[in-house]
N, C-alpha and C positions, 0 to 999 in steps of 0.2 A: 835885715833878712840877707842870708848869704846868697852868693851869685848862682849857686846850684838850684836853690829854691826859686829864685827869680826866673832863671831860664826855664824851669819846669812850668811855671805859671804862664810865662810868655808863650811857650809852645802850646799850652792848653788854650790860650786865647786865640792863637792861630787856628787850632782845630775847631774851636767853638764858632769862629768866624766862618770857616768853610762849611760848617754844619748849619749855618743860618741861625745861631743861637746868641748872636751879638747885635746890639743896637748901638750905633756909634754916631757921633755928631751931636752938638749941643741940643738942638730942638727935639730930635728924636729920643734922646736919652731922657730929657725932662718929661716928654710925653709918656715914655715907658715907665718912669717912676710914678707919674700920676695915675696911670692905668694899673699900677701894682704888678707890672710884668717884670720890672727890674729886680733881680735878686741880689746883685752885687754890682757896685759901680766902681770903675777905675778912673781916677782923675789924674792927669799929668801933674807932677809936683812942680812943674814950671809953667803951668797954665796961668793966664791973666787973672788978676785978683777978682774982677767982676764975674768971670766964669766960675772961679772957685767958690765964691759966695753964693751964686745962683744954684749951683749943683749941691753944695753942702746944705743950704737952707731947705731946698726941695727934699733932699734925702732925709733930713731930720724930721720934717713934717710927715713923711710917709714911712719913716723908720727903715731906711735902706742903708746898709753899710757902705761907706766910701773908703776906698783904698788909694793912697797917694804914694805908693812905693816907686812907681815908674815915671820916667821922663816922657815928654812928647815923642822923642826919638824912639824910645823903646816900644811905646804903644803903637806908634805908626809902623815900625818894622814888623811887629807881631801881626798887625792887621793887613799889612800890605797897602795901606793908604794913610795919608796924613790925618791924624786924629789926636785930640787932646782929652777926649772923654768917651767912655764906652760903658754900656751896661750889659751884664751877662743875664740872659733871660731864661736860662735853663737850670733847673734845680740840681741836676746831676753834675754839671760842670762846676756850679757854685760850690757844691759840697766838696768836690775834689780839690778845688783851689783853696778853700778854707782849711782843709786837712793839711795841705802843703804849708800854708802860712803859719800854722800853730807851732 
């Protein structure tokens, strides 16, 4: 993915965060996947193996797309707090992000 598209998605993540449409942190993301609130999950590409396995397994079970384009640093900067995993819970933001990724 080119840096322009990455920047657009990261700024959308920041907007979604401020709009309260993001769930972040391991336990909350797993919970939002199970409750079928998560529309799209972003997992840091440098996250620990056990976290990657937990999130990808849960996401497969509940058929939620997982994106590993970004590093922990990029995700944390976009959200304004240290995070390795987040879930977008809003259909509108998810649709916009998917259209940028295509």
